[in-house]
C-alpha positions as CSV (number, residue, x, y, z in Angstrom):
1,M,7.5,-24.6,-14.6
2,A,5.3,-24.2,-11.6
3,T,1.5,-23.9,-12.1
4,V,-0.4,-21.2,-10.3
5,V,-3.2,-22.6,-8.2
6,P,-6.3,-20.3,-7.8
7,V,-6.2,-18.3,-4.6
8,E,-9.4,-19.9,-3.3
9,T,-7.8,-23.4,-3.4
10,R,-4.6,-22.3,-1.7
11,V,-6.2,-20.4,1.1
12,E,-8.6,-23.2,1.9
13,K,-5.7,-25.6,2.1
14,K,-4.2,-23.4,4.8
15,G,-7.3,-23.8,6.9
16,G,-8.1,-20.1,7.6
17,N,-11.5,-19.0,9.0
18,L,-11.7,-16.0,6.8
19,P,-13.2,-16.3,3.3
20,P,-10.4,-16.1,0.6
21,V,-11.3,-12.6,-0.6
22,A,-11.4,-11.3,2.9
23,L,-7.9,-12.8,3.5
24,V,-6.5,-11.2,0.4
25,L,-8.1,-7.9,1.3
26,L,-6.7,-8.0,4.9
27,N,-3.2,-8.5,3.5
28,A,-3.7,-5.7,0.9
29,V,-4.9,-3.3,3.7
30,F,-1.9,-4.2,5.8
31,L,0.5,-3.5,2.9
32,A,-1.3,-0.3,1.9
33,V,-1.3,1.1,5.4
34,L,2.4,0.5,5.8
35,L,3.2,2.0,2.4
36,T,1.0,5.1,3.2
37,A,2.8,5.5,6.5
38,S,6.2,5.4,4.7
39,H,5.0,8.0,2.2
40,G,3.7,10.2,5.0
41,I,7.0,10.1,6.7
42,M,8.8,11.1,3.5
43,K,6.4,13.9,2.8
44,W,6.9,15.2,6.4
45,I,10.7,15.1,5.9
46,S,10.4,16.9,2.5
47,S,8.0,19.5,4.0
48,S,10.3,20.5,6.9
49,A,12.5,23.5,6.6
50,H,15.9,22.7,5.3
51,D,18.6,24.1,3.0
52,G,18.8,21.1,0.7
53,I,18.3,17.4,0.5
54,A,21.6,16.6,2.2
55,R,20.7,18.6,5.2
56,A,17.2,17.1,5.3
57,V,18.6,13.6,5.3
58,L,21.1,14.5,8.0
59,H,18.6,16.2,10.2
60,H,15.9,13.5,9.8
61,W,18.0,10.4,9.4
62,L,16.0,8.5,12.0
63,A,12.7,9.2,10.3
64,L,14.1,8.4,6.9
65,S,15.6,5.2,8.2
66,V,12.1,4.2,9.5
67,A,10.5,5.0,6.1
68,L,13.1,2.9,4.3
69,G,12.8,0.1,6.9
70,I,9.1,0.1,6.2
71,Y,9.8,-0.3,2.5
72,V,12.1,-3.2,3.1
73,F,9.6,-4.9,5.3
74,I,6.8,-4.4,2.7
75,F,9.1,-5.9,0.1
76,A,9.8,-9.0,2.2
77,Y,6.2,-9.4,3.3
78,Y,5.0,-9.0,-0.3
79,L,7.3,-11.8,-1.4
80,F,5.8,-14.0,1.3
81,A,2.2,-13.0,0.4
82,L,2.7,-13.8,-3.3
83,R,3.4,-17.4,-2.4
84,I,-0.2,-17.6,-1.2
85,F,-2.2,-15.1,-3.2
86,N,-2.5,-14.5,-7.0
87,L,-0.5,-11.5,-8.2
88,S,-3.4,-10.4,-10.3
89,V,-5.6,-10.0,-7.2
90,L,-3.2,-8.9,-4.5
91,Y,-1.3,-6.2,-6.4
92,P,-4.4,-4.3,-7.6
93,M,-5.9,-4.3,-4.2
94,Y,-2.7,-3.3,-2.5
95,T,-1.8,-0.5,-4.9
96,G,-5.3,0.8,-5.3
97,L,-5.8,1.0,-1.5
98,S,-2.4,2.7,-1.3
99,V,-3.5,5.4,-3.8
100,L,-6.7,6.0,-1.8
101,L,-4.9,6.1,1.6
102,V,-2.2,8.4,0.3
103,F,-4.8,10.7,-1.1
104,V,-6.6,10.8,2.3
105,L,-3.3,11.3,4.1
106,G,-2.3,14.2,1.9
107,V,-5.7,15.9,2.4
108,A,-6.0,15.3,6.1
109,F,-2.4,15.9,7.3
110,F,-0.7,18.0,4.7
111,G,-3.6,20.3,3.6
112,E,-3.5,19.1,0.0
113,P,-6.5,20.3,-2.1
114,I,-9.5,18.1,-2.7
115,G,-11.7,18.5,-5.7
116,G,-14.4,16.8,-7.8
117,L,-12.0,15.2,-10.3
118,K,-9.9,13.8,-7.4
119,I,-13.0,12.3,-5.9
120,L,-14.0,10.9,-9.3
121,G,-10.5,9.5,-9.6
122,C,-10.8,7.7,-6.3
123,I,-14.1,6.2,-7.3
124,L,-12.6,5.0,-10.6
125,V,-9.6,3.5,-8.7
126,V,-12.0,1.5,-6.5
127,L,-14.0,0.3,-9.5
128,G,-10.8,-0.6,-11.3
129,V,-9.6,-2.7,-8.4
130,V,-13.0,-4.4,-8.1
131,F,-13.0,-5.2,-11.8
132,V,-9.4,-6.5,-12.0
133,A,-9.6,-8.5,-8.7
134,W,-12.7,-10.4,-9.5
């Protein structure tokens, strides 16, 4: 059974110039931005005028392929990142940032409503990620 070495130890062995938390955060931001882009593409496809899901897929096959390709890349990159970073740190950062970025994308590009409870939810997501990651 393999033992999990704390992220600080593993990152320092790699010889990076960034502090370990900054390196985890950088990877989490990278993954979150890609996931948000993929969700944005899928929302755009689903928002376009079409007579059904089959026609939407046929009409937007290239955009859908890009979105799915991003998902595959995220999966492969995440597998690599988990060799370096602790799951209990990277996953909350990556998914929490994804939640925030998708919220901003929905409001900014798709006109989704924003309200006090949603803002409070975003603040709680940030606090939850901070508490879990440290």
